[in-house]
C-alpha positions in Angstrom: 20.9 2.8 -17.3 19.9 3.7 -14.4 19.0 7.2 -13.1 22.1 7.5 -10.5 24.2 6.7 -13.4 22.9 9.1 -15.5 22.6 12.2 -13.0 26.9 11.4 -12.6 26.3 10.8 -8.7 28.8 8.3 -7.0 27.8 4.6 -7.3 25.8 3.6 -3.9 28.1 2.0 -1.4 26.8 -1.4 -0.2 27.7 -4.0 2.3 26.3 -7.6 1.6 25.1 -9.7 4.9 24.1 -13.5 4.3 24.9 -16.5 6.4 25.3 -18.7 3.3 28.6 -18.5 1.7 27.5 -19.3 -1.6 24.6 -17.0 -1.7 26.8 -14.3 -0.2 29.4 -14.9 -3.0 26.6 -15.1 -5.4 25.2 -11.6 -4.4 28.4 -9.9 -4.1 29.3 -10.9 -7.8 26.0 -9.8 -9.3 26.1 -6.4 -7.4 29.8 -6.0 -9.1 28.0 -6.0 -12.2 25.2 -3.6 -11.6 25.8 0.3 -12.9 25.4 2.6 -9.7 26.7 0.1 -7.1 29.6 -0.5 -5.5 30.2 -3.4 -3.0 32.2 -2.3 -0.1 32.4 -5.1 2.3 30.4 -8.9 3.3 29.5 -10.2 6.5 28.6 -13.6 7.9 25.9 -12.7 10.0 24.1 -9.4 11.6 26.8 -8.7 14.4 29.5 -8.6 11.3 26.7 -6.6 9.2 27.3 -4.2 12.1 30.9 -4.0 12.6 31.4 -3.3 9.0 29.0 -0.5 9.1 30.2 1.0 12.3 33.9 1.1 9.9 33.0 1.4 6.2 30.1 3.8 6.5 28.2 2.5 4.1 25.1 3.5 2.1 23.2 1.0 1.9 23.4 -2.9 3.8 21.4 -5.4 2.3 20.3 -8.0 4.8 19.3 -11.4 4.8 17.2 -12.4 8.1 17.8 -15.7 9.1 21.2 -15.7 10.6 22.7 -16.9 13.7 24.4 -15.1 16.4 22.6 -12.1 15.4 19.7 -12.2 12.8 19.2 -9.5 10.7 16.2 -7.6 12.2 18.0 -7.1 15.4 21.2 -6.0 13.1 18.9 -3.8 11.1 17.6 -2.2 14.6 21.1 -1.6 15.5 22.2 -0.3 12.4 19.1 2.2 11.9 19.8 3.3 15.9 23.5 3.6 15.9 24.1 4.4 12.0 21.1 6.3 10.7 23.2 7.5 7.7 23.0 3.6 6.5 20.0 2.5 4.9 19.1 -1.4 5.2 17.2 -3.0 2.2 16.2 -6.9 3.3 16.9 -9.2 1.0 15.6 -12.6 2.2 13.9 -16.5 1.1 10.7 -15.4 3.3 7.7 -12.9 3.0 5.2 -14.1 5.7 3.8 -11.6 7.8 6.1 -12.7 10.7 9.3 -12.2 9.0 8.1 -8.8 6.9 6.8 -6.7 9.6 9.2 -6.8 12.6 12.1 -6.2 9.8 9.9 -3.2 8.9 9.6 -2.2 12.3 13.3 -2.2 12.7 13.9 0.4 10.2 14.3 -1.3 7.0 13.3 0.6 4.0 13.5 -1.9 1.5 12.4 -5.6 1.4 13.1 -7.9 -1.6 13.0 -11.6 -1.9 15.9 -13.0 -3.3 14.3 -14.1 -6.7 14.8 -10.2 -7.7 16.7 -9.3 -10.1 19.4 -6.9 -10.9 17.3 -4.1 -11.9 14.8 -4.6 -9.4 17.8 -4.4 -6.3 19.2 -1.4 -8.0 15.7 0.6 -7.9 15.2 -0.5 -4.2 18.6 0.7 -3.5 18.1 4.0 -5.3 14.6 4.3 -3.9 16.0 3.7 0.1 18.8 6.7 -1.0 16.1 9.0 -2.1 14.1 9.0 1.2 11.6 6.0 -0.7 10.6 2.6 0.6 11.9 -0.2 -2.0 9.9 -2.7 -2.0 9.1 -5.6 -4.2 6.1 -5.5 -5.9 4.5 -8.7 -3.8 5.5 -7.1 -0.8 3.5 -4.2 -1.5 0.5 -5.8 -2.5 0.9 -7.9 1.1 1.0 -4.8 2.5 -2.0 -3.0 1.1 -4.0 -6.7 2.0 -2.7 -6.4 5.6 -4.2 -2.6 6.0 -7.3 -3.8 4.3 -7.7 -6.7 6.5 -10.5 -6.7 9.4 -9.1 -6.2 12.7 -7.8 -9.3 14.9 -10.4 -12.1 14.9 -11.0 -14.5 18.0 -11.8 -12.9 21.4 -9.7 -14.0 23.5 -10.0 -14.5 27.1 -8.5 -11.4 29.2 -5.8 -14.1 30.7 -4.3 -17.2 28.9 -4.4 -19.6 31.1 -0.4 -21.8 32.0 1.5 -18.7 30.6 0.4 -19.2 26.9 0.7 -15.8 24.6 -2.2 -14.7 23.0 -0.6 -15.9 19.6 -0.6 -19.5 21.2 -3.9 -19.5 22.4 -4.9 -18.1 18.4 -3.3 -21.7 17.3 -4.6 -23.4 19.8 -8.3 -22.1 18.7 -7.8 -22.9 15.1 -6.4 -26.6 16.3 -10.0 -27.1 17.9 -11.2 -26.0 15.1 -9.8 -28.8 13.4 -7.8 -27.3 11.0 -4.4 -28.6 10.0 -0.8 -26.7 10.3 -0.8 -25.6 6.8 -4.3 -24.2 7.1 -3.2 -22.6 10.3 -0.3 -21.1 8.3 -2.4 -20.0 5.9 -4.9 -18.4 7.7 -2.0 -16.7 10.0 -0.1 -15.1 7.1 3.0 -17.3 8.6 5.0 -20.0 7.8 4.2 -23.9 8.8 7.5 -24.0 10.5 6.6 -21.0 12.7 3.3 -22.9 13.5 5.3 -25.6 14.5 7.3 -23.6 16.7 3.8 -22.2 18.6 2.5 -25.4 18.9 5.9 -27.0 20.6 5.6 -23.8 22.9 1.9 -24.7 23.9 2.4 -28.2 24.5 5.7 -27.7 26.5 3.7 -24.8 28.6 0.0 -27.0 28.8 1.8 -30.5 29.2 0.1 -31.8 26.1 1.3 -34.4 24.0 -1.0 -34.6 21.1 -3.7 -32.4 19.2 -6.9 -34.4 20.6 -5.4 -33.3 24.0 -5.3 -29.5 22.9 -9.1 -29.7 21.8 -10.0 -31.0 25.3 -7.6 -28.5 26.9 -9.4 -25.4 24.9 -13.0 -26.6 26.2 -11.8 -27.8 29.5 -10.6 -23.8 30.1 -13.2 -22.3 28.2 -11.7 -21.1 25.7 -13.8 -22.8 23.5 -17.7 -23.5 23.9 -19.6 -26.7 22.9 -22.4 -26.0 20.2 -25.5 -25.4 21.6 -28.2 -28.1 21.7 
């Protein structure tokens, strides 16, 4: 039995936001079996989640991240700005840095992956309502790893050529080192899909067609220096 139930407090009023109907209904069904939680609404995207919060004033939103029209990060930002009495716990498939840190910066107080069990969800909800963070153990470890990492690596030129971003330049330098997409993803702590997006943007801006051209481009622009001797 949870502390909330033992203390006789009212159940936490929760809205579930997930664009996949089967997943959303499954989460709602699971939460209905858990002590200390009352599901008061379910949303299929971020816009619906914000509207439900305005209408129902729930205690917590369990928020997916990858949703159409309005994603979970933007919905979280709007909810925390417009309805600060409602906390947000992210419940997502993704635990990469480019999902985690924007969600936390937007105001999420909890972050769980979808392999979390019912007890873990209850603990996260109770934690954020008590003013604490509701983070899964794996997310806590990732945050500690990130804090212990040295400051960012490659020194980039003051102005990257052709309007490419600092992140795209970083990906370009790693391509020039001969790293695969999977190796770049591991090094930057992002998903392979994110790496592919950066590469597509890089190629579109520079007119490059393949990795060999990208390597020549990096050397030609002075981003990489040939080995001495």
